[in-house]
C-alpha positions in Angstrom: 75.3 99.4 91.5 74.2 99.5 95.2 77.3 100.7 97.1 78.0 100.7 100.8 80.8 103.2 101.7 82.7 102.0 104.8 85.2 104.4 106.3 88.0 103.6 108.8 89.7 107.0 109.4 92.6 105.6 111.4 96.3 105.3 111.0 98.3 103.4 113.7 95.3 103.6 116.1 95.0 107.4 115.8 91.9 108.8 114.3 92.4 111.4 111.5 96.2 111.3 111.7 98.4 111.0 108.6 96.6 108.5 106.3 93.8 108.4 108.8 92.7 111.7 107.3 92.4 110.1 103.8 89.0 108.4 104.0 87.1 111.6 105.1 89.1 113.7 102.7 87.9 111.5 99.8 84.4 111.8 101.1 84.6 115.6 101.4 86.1 115.7 97.9 82.7 114.5 96.7 83.1 110.7 96.2 79.5 109.8 97.2 78.1 112.6 94.9 80.5 111.4 92.1 79.0 107.9 92.4 75.4 109.2 92.5 76.0 111.2 89.3 77.2 108.0 87.6 74.0 106.3 88.4 75.0 104.3 91.4 73.0 104.0 94.6 75.0 104.8 97.7 73.7 103.9 101.1 74.3 106.0 104.2 78.0 106.2 104.8 79.1 104.0 107.7 82.2 105.1 109.8 83.9 102.2 111.7 85.3 103.6 115.0 86.9 102.3 118.1 85.1 102.9 121.4 85.8 106.4 122.9 88.0 106.4 125.9 90.0 103.4 124.9 93.8 103.7 125.5 96.0 104.3 122.5 97.2 100.8 121.6 98.0 100.2 117.9 97.6 96.4 117.8 94.5 96.2 119.9 92.8 99.0 118.0 93.7 97.6 114.6 92.2 94.3 115.3 89.1 95.7 117.0 88.5 97.8 113.9 88.9 94.7 111.8 86.4 92.8 113.8 83.8 95.6 113.4 84.7 96.0 109.7 84.2 92.2 109.1 80.7 92.5 110.5 79.9 95.6 108.4 81.2 94.0 105.2 79.1 90.9 105.8 76.0 93.0 106.5 76.5 95.1 103.3 76.7 92.0 101.1 73.7 90.4 102.8 71.8 93.6 101.9 72.9 93.3 98.3 75.4 96.2 98.5 79.0 96.3 97.2 81.4 97.1 100.1 83.7 100.0 99.1 86.1 100.6 102.0 88.2 103.8 102.5 90.8 103.1 105.1 93.9 104.8 106.6 95.8 101.5 106.9 96.2 98.4 104.8 95.6 96.0 107.7 91.8 96.7 107.2 92.1 93.9 104.6 91.9 91.4 107.5 88.4 92.6 108.3 87.3 92.9 104.7 88.3 89.5 103.6 86.8 88.0 106.8 83.5 89.7 105.9 83.6 87.9 102.5 83.9 84.5 104.0 83.0 81.7 103.5 83.4 82.5 99.7 86.6 81.5 98.0 88.5 84.7 97.6 91.2 86.0 95.2 93.2 88.9 96.6 94.7 91.6 94.3 97.1 93.7 96.4 98.2 96.9 94.6 101.0 98.4 96.7 104.4 100.0 96.3 105.5 97.8 99.3 105.2 94.1 100.0 103.4 94.3 103.4 104.6 90.7 103.9 106.7 91.2 107.0 105.9 89.4 110.3 106.7 90.4 113.8 109.7 88.2 113.5 111.0 89.7 110.3 110.2 93.4 110.5 113.0 95.8 111.1 110.8 98.8 111.5 108.1 97.5 113.8 105.4 99.0 111.6 102.2 97.0 112.1 100.8 98.0 108.7 103.8 96.3 107.1 102.3 93.0 108.1 98.9 93.2 106.5 99.4 90.9 103.6 101.3 88.4 105.8 98.3 88.4 108.2 95.7 87.6 105.6 98.0 84.8 104.4 97.9 83.3 107.9 101.6 83.9 108.5 101.4 86.0 111.7 99.1 87.4 114.4 97.3 84.1 114.5 95.4 84.6 117.8 94.2 88.1 117.0 93.3 87.3 113.4 91.2 84.3 114.6 89.2 86.8 116.7 88.0 88.5 113.6 84.5 87.1 112.6 84.9 84.9 109.6 88.7 85.0 109.4 90.2 82.3 107.1 93.7 82.7 105.7 93.6 83.4 101.9 95.3 81.0 99.5 98.7 82.1 98.3 97.9 80.7 94.8 94.9 83.1 94.7 96.9 86.1 95.9 98.5 88.7 93.5 101.0 91.4 94.6 100.8 94.1 91.9 103.2 97.0 91.3 105.4 96.5 94.4 108.9 97.8 94.1 110.2 98.3 97.6 110.6 94.9 99.2 112.5 94.1 102.4 114.8 91.0 102.0 112.5 88.8 104.1 109.6 89.8 101.9 111.5 89.0 98.7 112.4 85.7 100.2 108.8 84.9 101.0 107.7 85.7 97.5 110.5 83.5 96.0 109.3 80.4 97.9 105.6 81.0 97.8 102.9 80.5 95.1 101.9 84.2 95.3 101.8 85.8 91.9 104.0 88.9 91.7 103.3 91.2 88.8 105.8 94.1 88.5 104.9 97.6 87.2 106.3 96.9 83.7 104.0 93.9 83.3 100.8 95.7 84.1 98.2 95.4 82.6 99.2 93.0 79.7 101.3 90.6 81.8 98.5 90.6 84.4 96.0 89.4 81.9 98.3 86.4 81.1 98.7 85.6 84.8 94.9 85.8 85.3 94.3 83.5 82.4 96.5 80.7 83.9 95.5 81.1 87.6 93.2 78.6 89.2 90.4 81.1 90.1 87.2 79.3 89.2 84.4 80.3 91.6 86.6 82.9 93.4 85.4 86.3 94.5 87.9 89.1 93.9 89.0 91.6 96.5 90.8 94.6 95.1 93.1 96.2 97.6 94.5 99.6 96.4 97.2 101.2 98.4 97.4 104.5 96.6 101.2 104.6 96.8 101.2 102.0 94.0 100.9 105.1 91.8 104.0 106.7 90.4 104.7 109.7 92.7 106.4 111.7 89.9 103.9 111.0 87.1 100.7 111.1 89.3 101.4 112.4 92.8 102.6 111.4 96.2 100.0 109.4 98.1 101.7 109.2 101.5 105.0 109.6 103.4 106.5 106.4 101.8 106.9 107.4 98.1 108.7 104.9 95.8 109.7 105.9 92.3 108.5 104.1 89.2 104.9 103.2 90.0 101.7 102.8 88.0 100.1 105.4 85.8 96.4 106.0 86.2 95.8 104.4 82.9 97.8 101.3 83.9 95.8 101.1 87.2 92.4 101.4 85.5 93.3 98.8 82.8 94.5 96.4 85.5 91.3 96.8 87.5 89.3 96.2 84.3 91.4 93.0 83.6 90.5 91.7 87.0 86.8 92.5 86.6 86.8 90.8 83.2 88.1 87.6 84.9 86.2 87.5 88.2 83.2 88.9 90.0 84.2 91.5 92.6 83.3 91.0 96.3 84.7 94.1 97.8 87.4 96.8 97.3 89.4 99.1 99.4 91.3 102.4 98.9 94.0 102.7 101.6 97.0 104.7 102.8 96.1 108.0 101.3 97.6 111.0 103.1 96.0 114.2 101.7 98.6 116.4 103.2 101.0 115.0 100.6 98.6 115.5 97.7 98.8 119.3 97.2 97.5 119.3 93.6 94.8 116.6 94.3 96.1 114.4 91.5 96.1 111.3 93.7 92.6 112.2 94.8 91.5 112.4 91.2 93.3 109.1 90.4 91.4 107.5 93.3 88.1 108.6 91.8 89.2 107.1 88.4 90.0 103.8 90.1 86.7 103.7 91.9 84.9 104.3 88.5 86.7 101.3 87.2 85.9 99.2 90.2 82.2 99.9 90.2 81.8 100.0 86.4 78.7 98.4 84.9 78.9 94.6 85.2 81.1 94.6 88.3 
């Protein structure tokens, strides 16, 4: 496979801070070499960055990075390359999915958390807790519309996988929406059943992997928001395979990895295993 690695080494507008250190850590751990050794062709790594000298402003920076990422994803696909994004924050999905437009998109959101809050429902004020809500068209309308190619994704083609820490407004949203929620216990077998019934003809899959979906006890802690009871590496790989068996992949992202919490590098190794499943022959 021809792969374009796209790095966004930011967390909450700060470069290299907390999970903003994750993308370059994965690269330094040998991800590009790992892919080469498995027969893939990897283009020169592209790092998406904000303009130097800009003031520290989380919302402005997040959407500026998304605008640049959308253009990079679109260009990679036009060149026949698979966009594999390494990002500090989950809101990079706004740029990735915009770069896949105008194709019909199915979103597979692996995350310990719901990311379905809006500015009106959040009790923490954490921008990255609004990522899934933003791509669904539920918030940040003006800024999302400024991202080239942005179109809200269809809830019936959106899958929240492995979440186990939902705020009450997020749980209420899931109850009244047509988003498919697949809990840890139903992955991968229940996921295959959901995929078989979902109206996904002609859709292009986007796999969004927040590494805190992994079980912090059985695998390792991915960031400062550990939630017990997550996926094993085997469950994750089998889930990715189930998605690939059902749909062609348009792009994928690994997000929210804080290497300072991964002392034994088990999460890093799990990330490599997930990438292998994503770019396996036939993807």
